[in-house]
C-alpha positions in Angstrom: -1.9 -12.9 21.0 -0.7 -10.7 18.1 -2.1 -11.2 14.6 0.2 -12.6 12.0 0.8 -10.5 8.9 -1.6 -12.8 7.0 -4.3 -12.2 9.6 -3.7 -8.4 9.4 -3.9 -8.5 5.6 -7.2 -10.4 5.9 -8.7 -7.9 8.3 -7.6 -5.1 6.0 -9.1 -7.0 3.0 -12.4 -7.4 4.9 -12.7 -3.7 5.8 -12.1 -2.7 2.2 -14.5 -5.4 0.9 -17.2 -3.9 3.2 -16.4 -0.4 1.9 -16.8 -1.7 -1.6 -20.1 -3.6 -1.0 -21.7 -1.2 1.4 -20.5 2.1 -0.1 -20.1 3.4 3.5 -17.8 3.1 6.4 -16.8 4.6 9.8 -14.0 6.7 11.2 -13.0 3.8 13.4 -12.5 1.6 10.3 -10.2 4.2 8.8 -8.2 4.3 12.0 -8.1 0.5 12.2 -6.7 0.4 8.6 -4.0 2.9 9.5 -2.9 0.8 12.5 -2.9 -2.4 10.5 -0.9 -0.8 7.7 1.7 0.8 10.1 2.3 -2.6 11.6 2.5 -4.3 8.2 4.9 -1.8 6.7 7.4 -2.6 9.4 7.3 -6.3 8.4 10.4 -7.3 6.4 8.6 -10.4 5.0 6.4 -8.3 2.7 7.6 -7.4 -0.8 7.8 -4.0 -2.3 4.6 -4.5 -4.4 2.6 -5.3 -1.2 4.1 -2.3 0.6 3.2 0.0 -2.3 -0.4 -1.3 -2.2 -0.5 -0.7 1.6 0.8 2.8 1.2 -2.0 3.6 -1.3 -4.6 2.2 1.1 -3.0 4.1 4.0 -3.4 7.4 2.0 -7.0 6.4 1.3 -7.7 5.8 5.0 -6.0 9.0 6.0 -8.2 11.0 3.6 -11.2 9.1 4.8 -10.4 9.9 8.4 -10.3 13.7 7.8 -13.1 14.1 5.2 -16.4 15.6 6.3 -18.3 13.0 4.2 -16.8 9.6 4.5 -19.5 7.9 2.4 -18.8 10.2 -0.5 -15.0 9.5 -0.2 -15.7 5.8 -0.3 -18.0 6.2 -3.4 -15.4 8.3 -5.1 -12.7 5.6 -4.6 -14.8 2.6 -5.7 -12.4 1.8 -8.6 -9.3 2.0 -6.3 -11.0 -0.1 -3.7 -11.9 -2.7 -6.3 -8.3 -2.8 -7.6 -6.9 -3.2 -4.0 -9.4 -5.9 -3.1 -8.6 -7.8 -6.3 -4.8 -7.6 -5.5 -5.1 -9.0 -2.0 -5.3 -12.7 -2.9 -1.9 -12.5 -4.6 -0.2 -10.8 -1.6 2.3 -12.7 0.5 
């Protein structure tokens, strides 16, 4: 059974919240975020503000996927992650 876009947004929010609180993450989490965002960007029900946020998170996950030090990448982006996490409750 496929996840609804609300479920996908919740999973994405959960991963980012973990990155924020733990200051660490895994390559598979970055890959999972990319898959979720690709799926969400194809959803016509999402507004342009949500899609912009998703594109920012996608760029973050791509950078994280290719960095030699993912934990450092997460620490460097703590302010961005905080902003994204705070915006999720307002997303459609």
